[in-house]
SEDRENKE-736144 format. One record per residue (C-alpha): residue in one letter; y, z, x. Coordinates in steps of 0.02 Angstrom, whole numbers, plus 50000, padded with zeros to 5 digits. Each point is the difference from the previous one (the first is absolute). Layout:
# SEDRENKE-736144
@residuo->A	yy->Y	zz->Z	xx->X
...
***
This chain:
# SEDRENKE-736144
@residuo->M	yy->50854	zz->48077	xx->50226
@residuo->N	yy->49891	zz->50044	xx->49838
@residuo->E	yy->49862	zz->49878	xx->49928
@residuo->Q	yy->50110	zz->49915	xx->49874
@residuo->Q	yy->50126	zz->49966	xx->50126
@residuo->N	yy->49879	zz->49925	xx->50122
@residuo->H	yy->49923	zz->49900	xx->49857
@residuo->L	yy->50176	zz->49931	xx->49957
@residuo->S	yy->50024	zz->49956	xx->50192
@residuo->Q	yy->49842	zz->49906	xx->50002
@residuo->L	yy->50039	zz->49899	xx->49830
@residuo->I	yy->50160	zz->49959	xx->50083
@residuo->E	yy->49926	zz->49940	xx->50143
@residuo->Q	yy->49881	zz->49900	xx->49904
@residuo->R	yy->50138	zz->49920	xx->49889
@residuo->V	yy->50079	zz->49947	xx->50165
@residuo->A	yy->49845	zz->49920	xx->50075
@residuo->L	yy->49969	zz->49906	xx->49824
@residuo->S	yy->50169	zz->49935	xx->49990
@residuo->Q	yy->49991	zz->49930	xx->50176
@residuo->K	yy->49827	zz->49923	xx->49957
@residuo->L	yy->50078	zz->49918	xx->49841
@residuo->E	yy->50147	zz->49930	xx->50102
@residuo->G	yy->49866	zz->49923	xx->50127
@residuo->I	yy->49899	zz->49934	xx->49852
@residuo->Q	yy->50164	zz->49921	xx->49919
@residuo->T	yy->50049	zz->49924	xx->50161
@residuo->Q	yy->49827	zz->49918	xx->50024
@residuo->T	yy->50024	zz->49946	xx->49811
@residuo->T	yy->50151	zz->49913	xx->50038
@residuo->R	yy->49943	zz->49910	xx->50165
@residuo->T	yy->49846	zz->49938	xx->49900
@residuo->R	yy->50094	zz->49944	xx->49856
@residuo->D	yy->50121	zz->49906	xx->50107
@residuo->L	yy->49850	zz->49912	xx->50096
@residuo->M	yy->49925	zz->49945	xx->49831
@residuo->L	yy->50161	zz->49932	xx->49931
@residuo->K	yy->50029	zz->49899	xx->50167
@residuo->T	yy->49810	zz->49947	xx->49996
@residuo->Q	yy->50031	zz->49953	xx->49815
@residuo->G	yy->50163	zz->49891	xx->50040
@residuo->A	yy->49902	zz->49915	xx->50151
@residuo->I	yy->49856	zz->49948	xx->49862
@residuo->E	yy->50133	zz->49937	xx->49874
@residuo->Y	yy->50094	zz->49900	xx->50146
@residuo->L	yy->49845	zz->49915	xx->50061
@residuo->E	yy->49937	zz->49951	xx->49814
@residuo->A	yy->50187	zz->49946	xx->49964
@residuo->T	yy->49974	zz->49874	xx->50165
@residuo->G	yy->49847	zz->49934	xx->49924
@residuo->V	yy->49880	zz->50102	xx->50112
@residuo->K	yy->49837	zz->50030	xx->49905
@residuo->L	yy->49828	zz->50062	xx->50050
@residuo->P	yy->49835	zz->49897	xx->49988
@residuo->E	yy->49901	zz->50022	xx->49852
@residuo->P	yy->49852	zz->50108	xx->50021
@residuo->E	yy->49837	zz->49900	xx->50003
@residuo->V	yy->49885	zz->50038	xx->49849
@residuo->T	yy->49823	zz->50002	xx->50062
@residuo->E	yy->49843	zz->49988	xx->49908
@residuo->E	yy->49954	zz->50185	xx->50021
@residuo->A	yy->50175	zz->50067	xx->49925
@residuo->E	yy->49988	zz->49881	xx->49847
@residuo->T	yy->49811	zz->50081	xx->49978
@residuo->E	yy->50076	zz->50176	xx->50016
@residuo->V	yy->50145	zz->49967	xx->49882
@residuo->S	yy->49888	zz->49920	xx->49852
@residuo->E	yy->49869	zz->50139	xx->50027
@residuo->T	yy->50124	zz->50151	xx->49968
@residuo->E	yy->49950	zz->50082	xx->49850
@residuo->V	yy->50141	zz->50075	xx->49885
@residuo->V	yy->49958	zz->50188	xx->49930
@residuo->E	yy->50110	zz->50062	xx->49857
@residuo->E	yy->50022	zz->50188	xx->49993
@residuo->T	yy->49963	zz->50092	xx->49845
@residuo->E	yy->50051	zz->50168	xx->49942
@residuo->P	yy->49854	zz->50117	xx->49992
@residuo->K	yy->49958	zz->50051	xx->49829
@residuo->K	yy->50055	zz->50174	xx->49943
@residuo->Q	yy->49859	zz->50117	xx->49949
@residuo->K	yy->50021	zz->50098	xx->49843
@residuo->R	yy->49997	zz->50194	xx->50029
@residuo->K	yy->49863	zz->50102	xx->49901
@residuo->S	yy->50086	zz->50144	xx->49913
***
């Protein structure tokens, strides 16, 4: 085999390996999507039957953190004029 044939052979092997990897990723994605949809369905069922989570307690410390948060607006830097 010459160098180009060897290169072609390696590329074909790489394509097969990548194709198999993609199939595995697609299978994993499908399983994850199915699990997410089942989880969402269970959440919707429980909420529809009146199950609710208790409201988190707001502590004085949490209120202080919220009130002390500073909002910073981002401005665009001024363009400098070029000297000729």
